[in-house]
Every structure is written in C-alpha cells, then in structure tokens.
VMD Tcl script that draws the C-alpha trace (Angstrom):
set ca {
  {-2.68 11.15 -0.78}
  {-6.47 11.27 -0.78}
  {-6.36 13.73 -3.69}
  {-4.47 11.39 -6.07}
  {-6.71 9.36 -8.35}
  {-6.37 7.11 -11.39}
  {-9.98 7.51 -12.44}
  {-11.00 8.87 -15.80}
  {-13.21 11.48 -14.19}
  {-12.11 13.89 -11.49}
  {-13.71 13.23 -8.11}
  {-16.35 15.62 -6.89}
  {-15.17 18.01 -4.17}
  {-16.44 17.17 -0.72}
  {-17.45 19.69 1.85}
  {-20.08 22.16 2.95}
  {-19.06 24.91 0.50}
  {-20.92 23.46 -2.51}
  {-24.13 24.65 -4.07}
  {-26.17 22.00 -2.30}
  {-26.69 19.85 -5.38}
  {-25.43 16.33 -5.54}
  {-22.63 15.62 -8.02}
  {-22.86 13.28 -11.00}
  {-21.08 10.51 -9.11}
  {-23.60 10.59 -6.28}
  {-26.52 9.94 -8.66}
  {-25.10 6.79 -10.23}
  {-26.73 3.51 -9.46}
  {-25.17 0.06 -9.76}
  {-25.44 0.04 -13.58}
  {-23.89 3.49 -13.81}
  {-20.99 2.38 -11.64}
  {-20.55 -0.71 -13.79}
  {-20.51 1.43 -16.94}
  {-17.92 3.76 -15.38}
  {-15.76 0.76 -14.45}
  {-16.01 -0.58 -18.00}
  {-15.01 2.81 -19.48}
  {-12.04 3.00 -17.12}
  {-10.92 -0.53 -18.07}
  {-11.11 0.31 -21.79}
  {-9.18 3.55 -21.21}
  {-6.41 1.67 -19.37}
  {-6.22 -1.03 -22.05}
  {-5.69 1.66 -24.69}
  {-2.56 2.75 -22.79}
  {-1.00 -0.73 -22.92}
  {1.91 -1.28 -25.30}
  {1.15 -4.70 -26.75}
  {4.06 -6.96 -27.81}
  {4.58 -7.88 -31.45}
  {4.09 -11.47 -32.62}
  {7.87 -12.00 -32.63}
  {8.26 -10.69 -29.07}
  {5.33 -12.81 -27.91}
  {6.86 -15.93 -29.48}
  {10.24 -15.17 -27.88}
  {8.73 -14.60 -24.43}
  {6.54 -17.70 -24.63}
  {9.51 -19.85 -25.70}
  {11.62 -18.49 -22.84}
  {8.88 -19.29 -20.32}
  {8.38 -22.83 -21.66}
  {12.14 -23.53 -21.61}
  {12.42 -22.17 -18.06}
  {9.50 -24.32 -16.87}
  {11.03 -27.45 -18.46}
  {14.39 -26.74 -16.79}
  {12.74 -26.26 -13.38}
  {10.75 -29.49 -13.86}
  {13.98 -31.36 -14.63}
  {15.73 -29.94 -11.56}
  {12.80 -30.80 -9.28}
  {12.57 -34.30 -10.74}
  {16.25 -34.94 -10.03}
  {15.94 -33.53 -6.49}
  {12.83 -35.63 -5.82}
  {14.55 -38.76 -7.09}
  {17.66 -38.00 -4.98}
  {15.68 -37.37 -1.80}
  {13.59 -40.51 -2.31}
  {16.77 -42.58 -2.74}
  {18.27 -40.97 0.39}
  {15.13 -41.66 2.46}
  {15.03 -45.22 1.15}
  {18.70 -45.70 2.12}
  {18.29 -44.21 5.62}
  {15.00 -45.90 6.56}
  {15.52 -49.06 4.58}
}
mol new
graphics top color blue
foreach p $ca { graphics top sphere $p radius 0.5 }
foreach p [lrange $ca 0 end-1] q [lrange $ca 1 end] { graphics top cylinder $p $q radius 0.2 }
display resetview
C-alpha cells in the first residue's frame, strides 16, 4: 500500500538506481511544502459536489428539527430522573 497516493504529484522513486540527483520534492523547503499543500487542498475542493440552495435549506431544516426533538427528549428524561431521585431520597 506504500505505492498508493492521493497527492497531486507522483512521488519520486526511492532507491539506489537513480541518476544521483535529488528529486523536486527533496528540494522543497517549508514554504514549498505549504504551497504544495495549498494546491492539493484547492484541487480536492474542485472535486466536491456542492449542494444547491434548496438542498442546503432542506438539510439545515432537518438538522435543526432533529436537534430540537433530541433536546425535548433529554429535557423530559432529565425532569423524570430528577423527580425519581427526589422521590427516592426525599
């Protein structure tokens, strides 16, 4: 699995059989690595299928409704347990 990569550029081959020169990746400093990371992030973001405004509204509404329902359930459970503890321990 060492040969599988998600990078934009292909990794340089490792080994003794090369010409003796260092590859492009070996010459990069911290700013070069940062630039490569930025290019890779932009390339991945171009692959994303972004939702339409209608889909985004639907998903956001579903999440908000779900959160409100869970809050209501937890509130009822908390109230019930507090009443039970109050009954048992007086």
